[in-house]
C-alpha positions in Angstrom: 53.6 38.4 77.6 50.1 37.4 76.5 48.6 39.3 79.3 50.4 42.5 78.2 49.1 42.1 74.7 45.6 41.6 76.0 45.8 44.7 78.2 47.0 46.7 75.2 44.2 45.3 73.0 41.6 46.0 75.6 42.4 49.7 75.4 41.2 49.8 71.8 38.2 47.5 72.1 34.8 49.1 73.0 32.3 48.3 75.6 32.0 45.0 77.4 34.4 43.3 74.9 37.4 44.8 76.6 36.6 42.9 79.8 36.3 39.7 77.8 39.7 40.4 76.2 41.3 40.9 79.6 39.7 37.7 81.0 41.0 35.8 77.9 44.4 37.3 78.4 44.5 36.1 82.0 43.6 32.5 81.0 46.1 32.6 78.2 48.8 33.8 80.6 48.0 31.0 83.1 48.3 28.5 80.2 51.6 29.9 79.2 53.0 29.6 82.7 51.8 26.0 83.0 53.3 25.2 79.6 56.6 26.9 80.5 57.0 25.0 83.8 56.5 21.7 82.0 59.1 22.5 79.5 61.5 23.6 82.2 61.1 20.3 84.0 61.6 18.2 80.8 64.8 20.1 79.8 66.5 20.2 83.2 70.3 20.2 82.7 72.2 17.2 83.8 75.2 17.8 86.0 77.4 15.8 88.3 77.6 12.0 88.2 74.5 11.4 86.2 75.9 13.5 83.3 79.1 11.4 83.2 77.5 7.9 83.3 77.2 6.5 79.8 79.8 8.9 78.2 82.6 7.5 76.2 86.2 8.2 77.3 89.6 7.9 75.7 92.3 6.1 77.8 95.3 8.4 78.3 97.3 6.1 80.7 96.9 2.3 80.7 94.0 0.9 82.8 95.2 -2.1 84.7 92.9 -1.8 86.7 93.5 1.9 87.5 94.7 4.7 85.2 93.5 7.9 83.6 90.9 8.8 80.9 89.8 11.9 79.1 86.0 12.7 79.2 84.6 15.9 77.8 88.1 17.4 77.6 88.9 16.6 81.3 91.4 14.2 82.7 90.0 11.8 85.3 91.3 8.9 87.4 89.6 5.7 86.4 89.2 2.1 87.5 88.4 -0.4 84.9 86.7 -3.8 85.0 89.2 -5.0 82.3 92.6 -3.8 81.1 92.6 -1.1 78.5 95.6 0.4 76.6 96.2 4.1 75.7 93.9 5.3 72.9 91.2 2.7 73.5 87.7 3.8 74.2 85.9 3.0 77.4 82.4 3.8 78.7 81.8 5.4 82.1 79.5 3.1 84.2 79.7 5.0 87.5 81.6 7.2 89.9 83.3 6.1 93.1 84.4 9.3 94.9 86.6 11.1 92.4 87.4 8.0 90.4 85.4 6.9 87.3 84.3 3.3 87.1 84.7 2.4 83.4 84.6 -0.7 81.2 85.7 -1.3 77.6 83.4 0.2 75.1 81.3 -2.2 73.0 81.8 -2.1 69.2 80.1 0.9 67.5 77.4 -1.3 65.9 76.7 -3.2 69.1 73.1 -3.9 70.0 73.8 -5.7 73.3 71.3 -4.9 76.0 74.2 -4.8 78.5 75.4 -1.5 76.9 73.0 0.3 79.2 72.5 -2.2 82.1 70.8 -0.6 85.1 71.8 -3.4 87.4 75.5 -3.0 86.5 75.2 0.7 87.1 73.8 0.1 90.5 76.7 -2.3 91.3 79.2 0.3 90.1 77.6 3.0 92.2 78.0 1.0 95.4 75.1 -1.5 95.3 75.7 -4.5 97.7 75.1 -7.3 95.3 74.8 -7.7 91.6 71.7 -9.2 90.3 72.0 -11.1 87.0 70.2 -9.0 84.3 68.0 -10.5 81.6 68.4 -14.1 82.9 72.0 -14.6 81.6 
């Protein structure tokens, strides 16, 4: 877009200045492309399993240890680390095939570091052994 403006401006600028306007437009266009690519990388849409992990879900059939939950308006089979009754909130910690691995949601005001525990995620996603996180 910047290059087109520079070309249009160069038509109205006299003498050697029109060449400088064109060169400036080329450099501005290169900068615009680099900036746009960086933005595109940063705002890449999340899809699949990584988009589900960390989301809150409502239990629609009792989890003991398997049942069903609603996430983003969709009904999913789920396996829980602890029993949960209909209407309770759980958090998705991983996906095993087409089954969500969930656990009871911490209180809204929770500041526990285990709320987003990378080692537990690795375990839920098929890691072989669970390492104790944070020295607990």
